[in-house]
Structures are given as structure tokens and as C-alpha cells.
C-alpha positions in Angstrom: 88.2 66.8 71.4 90.7 63.9 71.3 93.1 63.2 74.1 96.8 63.0 73.1 99.2 61.4 75.6 102.0 64.1 76.2 104.5 61.5 77.5 107.1 60.2 75.1 106.9 56.6 73.9 109.8 54.7 75.5 109.9 52.2 72.7 110.5 54.9 70.0 112.5 57.4 72.0 116.3 57.3 71.5 118.6 57.6 74.5 116.4 55.8 76.9 117.4 52.7 78.8 114.9 49.8 79.4 112.4 51.0 81.9 112.5 54.6 80.6 115.5 55.9 82.6 118.1 58.2 81.0 121.8 57.1 81.0 124.3 59.5 82.5 125.3 62.2 80.0 122.2 62.0 78.0 119.6 64.8 77.8 116.1 63.6 78.7 113.4 63.9 76.0 111.5 67.1 76.0 108.0 67.2 77.3 105.2 68.0 74.9 102.6 70.5 75.9 98.9 70.5 75.6 97.2 73.6 74.2 94.5 73.4 76.9 96.9 72.9 79.8 96.8 75.3 82.8 94.1 77.1 84.5 91.4 79.0 82.6 91.5 82.7 82.9 88.1 83.4 84.5 88.9 86.7 86.4 90.0 89.5 84.2 90.0 92.7 86.3 89.4 96.0 84.5 92.4 98.1 83.7 92.7 101.8 84.6 91.6 104.0 87.4 88.1 104.0 88.8 86.3 107.3 88.6 85.9 108.0 92.3 89.6 107.7 93.3 90.7 109.6 90.3 88.3 112.4 91.1 89.4 112.5 94.7 93.0 112.8 93.7 92.3 115.6 91.2 90.3 117.5 93.8 93.2 117.2 96.3 95.7 118.5 93.7 93.5 121.5 92.9 93.1 122.3 96.6 96.8 122.1 97.2 97.5 124.3 94.2 94.9 126.9 95.4 96.5 126.9 98.8 99.9 127.7 97.4 98.4 130.3 95.1 96.7 132.1 98.0 99.8 131.8 100.1 101.9 133.4 97.3 99.3 136.2 96.9 99.4 136.9 100.6 103.2 137.3 100.5 103.0 139.8 97.7 100.3 141.9 99.2 
């Protein structure tokens, strides 16, 4: 893999004063980016719910529904 200098060349960039500074009113040259810049993504957590918490929530929902069903039946009888 070859290394490419991302900085602009001051000799060939228009709008730069000697020394590489930018005169007032000029827009500085854009930076180039490197495709391999930034941290590598080494941690990719799984998406979705784990089985144990999902099962616990479903059991709790069923128990609450049964409680209200039994309560409604006791009011009727």
C-alpha cells in the first residue's frame, strides 16, 4: 500500500501566500481524506434481544394478563 500525502502542495495551490497561509477573504483549500483513516471497527455487538430477557418479559406479560383475567372472572361471579 502506497502512502499519499493528504496535505495540499503549497507551490501548486492557488490562493495561498508564501509560507502556506491564506489571505483574508480566501477559502482555504479542502483537505483530502484517506480511505483507511479513522479507527477500525473491531467491536460489532449483536443486534436484537437476548433470549433470557425476552423470555422474562413475555412471562411477566402473561402473568399480568392472567391476573386481570382472574380478577374480571371474580367480579362476574
